[in-house]
Every structure is written in structure tokens, then in C-alpha cells.
C-alpha positions as CSV (number, residue, x, y, z in Angstrom):
1,M,6.2,1.3,77.3
2,L,3.5,-0.4,75.4
3,T,0.2,1.1,76.4
4,I,-3.1,1.2,74.6
5,P,-2.7,4.8,73.3
6,N,0.8,4.0,72.1
7,I,-0.3,0.8,70.3
8,T,-3.3,2.8,68.9
9,F,-1.0,5.5,67.7
10,C,1.4,3.1,65.9
11,I,-1.6,1.3,64.3
12,G,-2.8,4.8,63.2
13,M,0.6,5.8,61.8
14,L,0.8,2.4,60.0
15,S,-2.6,2.8,58.4
16,I,-1.7,6.4,57.3
17,I,1.6,5.2,55.8
18,F,-0.3,2.4,54.1
19,T,-3.1,4.7,52.8
20,V,-0.4,7.2,51.4
21,Y,1.4,4.4,49.8
22,H,-1.7,3.0,48.0
23,Y,-2.7,6.6,47.2
24,F,0.6,6.9,45.1
25,K,1.0,3.3,44.0
26,N,-2.4,2.6,42.6
27,P,-2.5,5.2,40.0
28,Q,1.1,4.1,39.0
29,I,-0.1,0.6,38.6
30,K,-3.1,1.6,36.7
31,G,-0.8,3.9,34.5
32,E,1.5,1.1,33.8
33,K,-1.4,-1.1,32.8
34,V,-2.7,1.6,30.4
35,D,0.7,2.0,29.0
36,A,1.1,-1.6,28.5
37,L,-2.3,-1.8,26.8
38,F,-1.5,1.2,24.6
39,D,1.9,-0.3,23.5
40,Q,0.1,-3.7,22.7
41,R,-2.5,-1.8,20.7
42,M,0.1,0.2,18.8
43,K,2.1,-3.0,18.0
44,F,-1.1,-4.6,16.7
45,V,-1.9,-1.5,14.5
46,Q,1.6,-1.3,13.2
47,E,1.5,-5.0,12.2
48,S,-1.9,-4.6,10.6
49,N,-0.7,-1.6,8.7
50,D,2.4,-3.4,7.6
51,R,0.4,-6.4,6.4
52,R,-1.9,-4.1,4.5
53,F,0.9,-2.2,3.0
54,T,2.5,-5.5,1.8
55,E,-0.9,-6.7,0.4
56,V,-1.3,-3.3,-1.5
57,H,2.4,-3.5,-2.7
58,E,1.8,-7.1,-4.1
59,E,-1.5,-5.9,-5.8
60,I,0.5,-2.9,-7.3
61,K,3.2,-5.3,-8.6
62,A,0.5,-7.6,-10.2
63,V,-1.2,-4.7,-11.8
64,T,2.1,-3.3,-13.1
65,A,3.1,-6.8,-14.5
66,T,-0.4,-7.0,-16.2
67,N,0.0,-3.5,-17.6
68,Q,3.4,-4.4,-19.0
69,N,2.0,-7.6,-20.7
70,H,-0.8,-5.5,-22.3
71,L,1.6,-2.9,-23.4
72,H,3.8,-5.5,-25.0
73,T,0.9,-7.1,-26.7
74,V,-0.2,-3.7,-28.1
75,D,3.3,-2.8,-29.3
76,K,3.5,-6.2,-31.1
77,K,0.1,-5.6,-32.8
78,M,1.1,-2.0,-33.7
79,D,4.3,-3.3,-35.4
80,A,2.3,-5.9,-37.3
81,L,-0.1,-3.2,-38.3
82,T,2.6,-0.8,-39.4
83,K,4.2,-3.5,-41.5
84,T,0.8,-4.3,-43.1
85,V,0.0,-0.6,-43.9
86,E,3.6,-0.3,-45.5
87,Q,3.1,-3.3,-47.6
88,M,-0.4,-2.0,-48.7
89,G,1.3,1.3,-49.6
90,K,3.8,-0.5,-51.8
91,D,0.9,-2.5,-53.4
92,I,-1.0,0.6,-54.2
93,V,2.0,2.0,-55.8
94,K,2.4,-1.1,-57.9
95,L,-1.2,-1.1,-59.0
96,S,-1.1,2.6,-59.8
97,T,1.9,1.9,-62.0
98,I,0.2,-1.0,-63.7
99,I,-2.9,1.1,-64.3
100,D,-0.9,4.0,-65.7
101,E,0.9,1.5,-68.1
102,R,-2.3,-0.2,-69.2
103,I,-4.7,2.6,-69.7
104,P,-3.6,5.2,-72.2
105,K,-3.8,8.8,-71.2
106,K,-6.0,11.1,-73.1
107,C,-4.4,14.0,-74.8
108,D,-6.1,17.4,-75.1
109,K,-5.0,18.0,-78.6
């Protein structure tokens, strides 16, 4: 039968069930929101780091190319300098020979 105490009891039971449901459901929803925000933040951090690493990699490539160009230039200049020094050595030998032929040597006798 539907009496006022029975109706009150049913309403009380429904409110207890609803309260228990919210007690367990609200932290779960909050946790899911926190997890979603954390996942979104981690994705952003990863994309940001990937972009930074790509930029650093490109800068390293540019510096390496510049260094290679400078090394190549230095090698060419060293080759030219070595050739010049070799030619100067040959010229000194020629001059020394000419001087020895033209200037008589003193004899100690």
C-alpha cells in the first residue's frame, strides 16, 4: 500500500542511492577531466619539443655546412701557400747557385 511513511521511505532510499551514485561518479568525472587535460598538455609539450629539436637540428646542419665551407677554403689557401713556399725554396736554391758561381771563393792558402 501507498502510505505516507512508505512514500517517504522510497524517496529517502532514492536520495541515498542518488547521493552514493554522485559520491562515486563526481570524482571519476573530475579524474577523467584531469586526465584529458594532462594528455592535452603532454601532447602540446611533445609537439613543442619536437619543433625545438627540429629547429636545433636545422641550426646544427647550417653550422656544419658553414664549417665545411670554411674548412674547404682553408684547405685551398694552405695548398696555395704550400705551392708558394715550394717555389720560393726552388728560387732560393737557384739564387744560391748563381751567387756561388759569380762570387769566387776565398782560398786560405
